[in-house]
C-alpha positions in Angstrom: -16.0 -25.6 -33.5 -14.3 -28.7 -33.6 -15.5 -32.1 -33.8 -14.1 -32.5 -29.8 -16.1 -29.0 -29.0 -19.2 -30.2 -31.3 -18.9 -33.8 -29.4 -19.3 -32.6 -26.1 -21.7 -30.2 -26.8 -23.7 -33.1 -27.8 -23.1 -35.4 -24.6 -23.9 -32.4 -22.5 -27.3 -32.0 -24.2 -27.4 -35.9 -23.8 -26.9 -35.4 -20.1 -29.5 -32.5 -19.5 -32.4 -34.8 -20.9 -31.2 -37.5 -18.4 -32.1 -33.9 -15.6 -35.0 -33.0 -14.5 -36.4 -29.4 -12.1 -39.2 -31.5 -11.2 -39.3 -32.5 -7.9 -38.6 -36.2 -7.3 -40.2 -37.9 -3.9 -38.1 -40.5 -2.4 -40.1 -43.6 -3.2 -40.2 -47.3 -3.2 -39.6 -48.9 -6.1 -42.9 -50.2 -6.1 -44.8 -47.2 -6.9 -41.9 -46.0 -8.7 -40.0 -48.5 -10.3 -38.7 -46.7 -13.6 -35.2 -45.5 -12.4 -35.1 -41.5 -12.1 -32.9 -40.7 -15.1 -36.0 -42.6 -17.5 -38.3 -40.3 -16.0 -36.3 -37.5 -16.1 -36.2 -38.7 -20.1 -40.0 -39.1 -20.3 -40.7 -35.0 -18.6 -38.0 -33.6 -20.9 -39.6 -34.9 -24.2 -42.9 -34.6 -22.5 -43.9 -33.0 -26.1 -42.7 -35.9 -28.4 -44.8 -38.5 -25.8 -47.8 -36.2 -25.9 -47.2 -36.7 -29.9 -46.6 -40.2 -29.8 -49.9 -40.9 -27.7 -52.3 -39.0 -30.1 -50.5 -40.8 -33.5 -51.4 -43.9 -31.3 -54.6 -42.6 -30.5 -55.6 -42.3 -33.8 -54.7 -45.3 -35.2 -56.3 -47.3 -32.6 -60.0 -45.3 -33.2 -59.1 -46.5 -36.9 -58.4 -50.0 -35.8 -62.0 -49.5 -34.1 -64.0 -48.9 -37.2 -65.5 -52.1 -36.9 -66.2 -52.7 -33.5 -67.7 -48.8 -33.8 -69.7 -49.9 -36.5 -71.4 -52.9 -34.6 -71.7 -50.8 -31.2 -74.9 -48.6 -30.7 -73.6 -45.0 -30.6 -74.8 -44.1 -27.5 -72.4 -46.8 -26.4 -69.5 -45.4 -28.4 -67.9 -44.2 -25.4 -66.6 -47.3 -24.0 -65.7 -48.7 -27.5 -62.4 -47.7 -27.7 -60.6 -49.1 -25.3 -56.8 -48.5 -25.4 -57.0 -45.3 -27.4 -58.8 -43.4 -24.7 -56.5 -44.3 -22.1 -53.5 -42.9 -24.9 -55.5 -40.0 -25.5 -55.8 -39.4 -21.5 -52.4 -39.3 -21.1 -51.4 -37.2 -24.0 -53.8 -34.2 -22.2 -52.5 -35.4 -18.7 -48.8 -34.1 -19.9 -49.5 -31.4 -22.2 -51.8 -30.2 -19.6 -49.0 -30.3 -17.4 -46.6 -28.4 -19.7 -48.6 -25.8 -20.1 -49.6 -24.8 -16.3 -53.0 -25.9 -16.8 -52.3 -29.8 -14.3 -55.2 -31.6 -13.4 -55.3 -34.4 -10.9 -58.6 -36.2 -12.2 -56.9 -36.3 -15.8 -54.0 -37.5 -14.1 -55.6 -39.8 -12.2 -57.7 -40.9 -15.6 -54.7 -41.2 -17.6 -52.3 -43.7 -14.7 -55.8 -45.8 -14.1 -56.4 -45.9 -18.1 -52.2 -46.8 -19.2 -52.1 -49.3 -16.7 -55.7 -51.1 -17.0 -56.1 -51.4 -21.0 -52.0 -51.5 -21.7 -52.3 -54.4 -19.7 -55.2 -56.3 -20.5 -54.4 -56.2 -23.9 -50.6 -57.9 -23.1 -53.1 -60.4 -20.9 -55.4 -61.4 -23.8 -52.7 -61.8 -26.1 -50.7 -64.4 -24.2 -54.1 -65.6 -22.4 -55.4 -66.2 -25.7 -52.0 -67.5 -27.6 -53.4 -69.9 -30.2 -56.1 -68.4 -30.8 -54.0 -65.2 -31.6 -52.2 -67.5 -33.8 -54.8 -68.9 -35.9 -56.6 -65.7 -37.0 -55.9 -63.5 -39.8 -53.8 -61.1 -38.0 -50.1 -60.1 -39.5 -47.9 -61.9 -36.7 -45.5 -58.0 -36.8 -48.9 -56.9 -36.1 -49.6 -58.5 -33.4 -45.8 -57.8 -32.4 -46.5 -54.3 -32.2 -49.6 -54.3 -30.2 -48.2 -56.5 -27.4 -45.4 -54.2 -27.0 -47.2 -50.7 -27.7 -49.1 -51.2 -25.1 -46.5 -52.8 -22.9 -45.3 -49.7 -22.5 -48.7 -48.0 -22.1 -47.8 -49.2 -18.6 -44.2 -47.7 -18.3 -45.5 -44.5 -19.1 -48.0 -44.5 -16.0 -45.5 -44.6 -14.2 -43.7 -41.5 -15.2 -46.8 -39.7 -13.8 -46.8 -40.0 -10.2 -44.0 -37.0 -10.7 -46.8 -35.0 -12.0 -49.5 -35.9 -9.7 -50.4 -36.5 -6.2 -53.2 -39.4 -7.1 -55.9 -37.3 -4.5 -58.6 -39.7 -3.1 -60.8 -37.3 -5.3 -59.3 -37.7 -8.3 -58.4 -41.5 -7.1 -62.4 -41.6 -7.4 -63.2 -40.6 -10.0 -60.9 -42.8 -12.3 -62.2 -45.8 -10.4 -65.8 -44.5 -10.8 -65.3 -44.3 -14.9 -63.1 -47.6 -15.3 -65.4 -49.5 -12.9 -68.3 -48.7 -15.1 -66.5 -48.7 -18.3 -64.9 -52.6 -16.8 -69.5 -53.5 -16.2 -70.5 -52.6 -19.6 -67.6 -54.5 -20.7 -68.1 -57.5 -19.9 -70.7 -57.7 -17.2 -73.9 -55.4 -18.4 -73.7 -53.9 -21.8 -76.5 -51.6 -21.2 -77.2 -51.8 -25.4 -75.7 -54.9 -27.6 -73.3 -57.2 -26.9 -70.5 -56.6 -24.5 -68.6 -53.9 -25.1 -64.8 -54.8 -24.7 -62.1 -55.3 -27.1 -62.8 -58.0 -30.1 -60.9 -61.4 -29.0 -60.0 -64.0 -31.3 -63.0 -66.2 -29.5 -66.7 -66.0 -29.0 -67.1 -65.0 -25.4 -68.7 -68.2 -24.6 -66.1 -70.5 -25.6 -65.0 -72.7 -23.4 -60.7 -72.2 -22.4 -60.7 -74.4 -19.3 -60.8 -74.0 -15.5 -64.5 -74.5 -15.4 -64.0 -70.5 -17.3 -65.3 -69.2 -20.9 -63.4 -66.4 -22.9 -65.6 -63.7 -21.7 -64.6 -64.9 -18.3 -61.2 -64.7 -18.8 -61.0 -61.3 -20.5 -63.5 -60.1 -17.7 -60.9 -61.6 -14.8 -58.1 -59.7 -16.9 -59.9 -56.5 -16.8 -61.2 -56.0 -12.9 -57.5 -57.4 -11.5 -55.9 -54.7 -13.1 -58.6 -52.0 -12.1 -58.0 -53.7 -8.2 -54.4 -53.8 -9.0 -54.6 -49.8 -10.2 -56.7 -48.5 -7.0 -54.3 -50.0 -4.5 -51.6 -48.5 -7.0 -52.6 -44.8 -6.8 -53.9 -45.0 -3.0 -50.1 -46.4 -2.6 -48.4 -43.6 -4.6 -50.2 -41.1 -2.2 -49.6 -42.5 1.0 -46.0 -43.1 0.2 -45.7 -39.5 -1.7 -47.3 -37.7 2.2 -44.7 -40.5 3.5 -42.0 -39.0 1.7 -42.8 -35.1 2.1 -43.6 -35.8 6.4 -41.4 -38.0 7.0 -41.5 -41.3 7.9 -43.4 -41.8 10.9 -45.8 -39.0 9.6 -48.5 -41.5 8.8 -47.8 -44.0 11.7 -44.8 -45.6 10.7 
């Protein structure tokens, strides 16, 4: 095989990765912000994304080891926020690849990656000076910020494999509403179970708010965003399938 033939084969394989037989509705950018070729690449590399997220889950559980030690066992389900989100999207994509796609699992993965991915970026920015004074390695800090930003991006792949039906959205809303409540408002057992932040919960940070309030505000705001995006995606997918006037214009 000549060099030109080999190069052509490589180009063809690369082009094939940017194409997909998975249907894609004509959705507005505010619910499907990723370019279609990038979505197709993600779908074609779904097993790789599953593996990366499982590796992230394993690292995340290790990262939370100190917080697990401080938390009553019965509350452990509310501790590993981001690792649970990466596990959920790994399971959602794996289930889809195995033709066992579950709407509730896809919705949970969507919420988790937006809420927890976005929250981590948010708190690192909101508490930037405080994080700078901690012992966390700067390279690790950058890794945490960018890997969690990637979690938000991968959430927008899920509209290709799920419809975000109301029942599934209800399941995801219930779980993450309970999770946020336990993390910031009613811990049930022990202290609030949110991911450790670089300030005491009652440390003042400005505008009359303490650190817990700032962290919690971000979590609840992102939960609202997730609910809105999930329901809007469902509506826009129905509109795309049935025509622009099918839902009242």
